[in-house]
N, C-alpha and C positions, 0 to 999 in steps of 0.2 A: 482406544485412544488413551485411556487412563494408564494402561501399562506403559505406553510410550512416554507419557508424562513422568511416570515414576522412574523409568530407566534413564531418561535424558536430563532430568533435573529442571525441566520446564515447569514453572509454577502452574498448578491446576487452574487457577482463575485465568491466567494468561492463555492457556491452551483452549479452554472452553469458550472464553469470550472472543478469542481470535477466530475460532471456528464459527461461532455465531455471527461474527462480523462478515463472514463470507455469504450469508444468506441473501442480503440485498444484491451482491454481485451476481450470484447464481440466478436469482429471480430476474434481475435486469437483463442478463445475457439471454435467457430463454425468452423473455417477453419481447426482446428486441426483434425477434423474428415475426412478431404479429404484424399483420398487414396494416397499412395506412397510418393514421394518426396514433393509434395505440402503440405500434412499434416505435414510432418517432418519439413519443412521450417516454417510453421505457428507456430508449437510448439517452435521452436528455437527463432522465432521473439517474441512470447509471453513471453518466459522466459527472453529474453533480456529487453523487455519493463518493465516487472515486477521488474527486478533488478534495473533498472533506477528509477522507481517510488518508490521503497522501499528506495533507497538512498535519494531521494527527501524528503520522509516522515521523515527520520532521520534528514534531514537538518532543518525541522521545529523546532525540539528540540534544534538544535544548535542556531537558531535564538532566541528562547525563553531563552536559557541560556545566550545569549549575553545581553539580556535586564534585567536579574536578578540583584538584588542589590549585591549579593555575588557570585563570581565565584565558580563553583562546578565541581570537576573532575568527579563526578558521572553523572551529567547532560550532560556535554560535552562528556564524554565517551559513555554514552547511545546514544548520537546522531550519533556517528560514527558506532555503531554496525550494524544498518540496511544495510549500504553500504557494510560492510564486509560480512554480510550474503548473500546479493545479489550476490556479487562477487563469494563467495563460491558456491552458487547454480549453477552458470554458469560453474564452474569447475567440478561439479559432473555429473554423468550420468543423463539422462533426467528425469527419474522417481524420483530419489532422489532429484534432483534439484527442481522439482515442489513441493515436500513435504516440503523442506526447505523454499521455497518461501511462500507457504500457511501458514506454521507455523509461519514464521517471520511476516507476515502481521497480523495474529491473536495476536501474542505476542506484537507487536507494538500497537495494539488497546488497549490491557490491560495496557500497559505503559502509553498511552495517557489518559486513564480513570483515572489512578492514578495521572497524572499531573493535570487534571482538579480538582480532589478532593483536591489536595494540593494547589490549586490556582495558579499553574504554567502555566496553559493553559486556554483559555477562556471557559466559561460555556457552550457556544453553540457548542463546538468542538465535543462532542459525537454525537450530532444530525447529524452532517455531516459525521463523521467517521464510525458509525455503518453500515448504508446501503452501503456505498462505500466498506467497508471491507468485508461485506457479499458477495457482488457482485464479488469483486476481488477474494476472496477465492473460490467461486463457479466456476468461470472461470478457475482458476488454477487446481482445482480438475477435471473439465471436460476435460481439456487438458491432465491431467495425465491419465484419463481413456481412452482417445482417442489413447494414445501411446501404 
């Protein structure tokens, strides 16, 4: 992993903390297959963690918008949408909530890639985001299937 970090320009703390952030997703997805209340609890915990992380990922864009030379309602507005979608996912039934969460992470990746192309996010960001997003979405789909 560290050689990937060195070659790609991804800051080491971002790579290591991003990878560590996957642990609750992985544990939640695996535990989701436990029978009865235990599996149901794990799916609820996973959905809550996913909503929090989705909100955090939107906050990245708030920070990028704050450093931009010109304020933009689009950039600031787009930064709060992930938090709203995460909250909505928690209000929906379990299955719909997991669909909203997975779709939101995938959509945010697309938005992130656009931000990199327009020079609004660092060039190394896709190298970090792609594998993390694939892992997150896989865990969310597994939990959906477990329910």
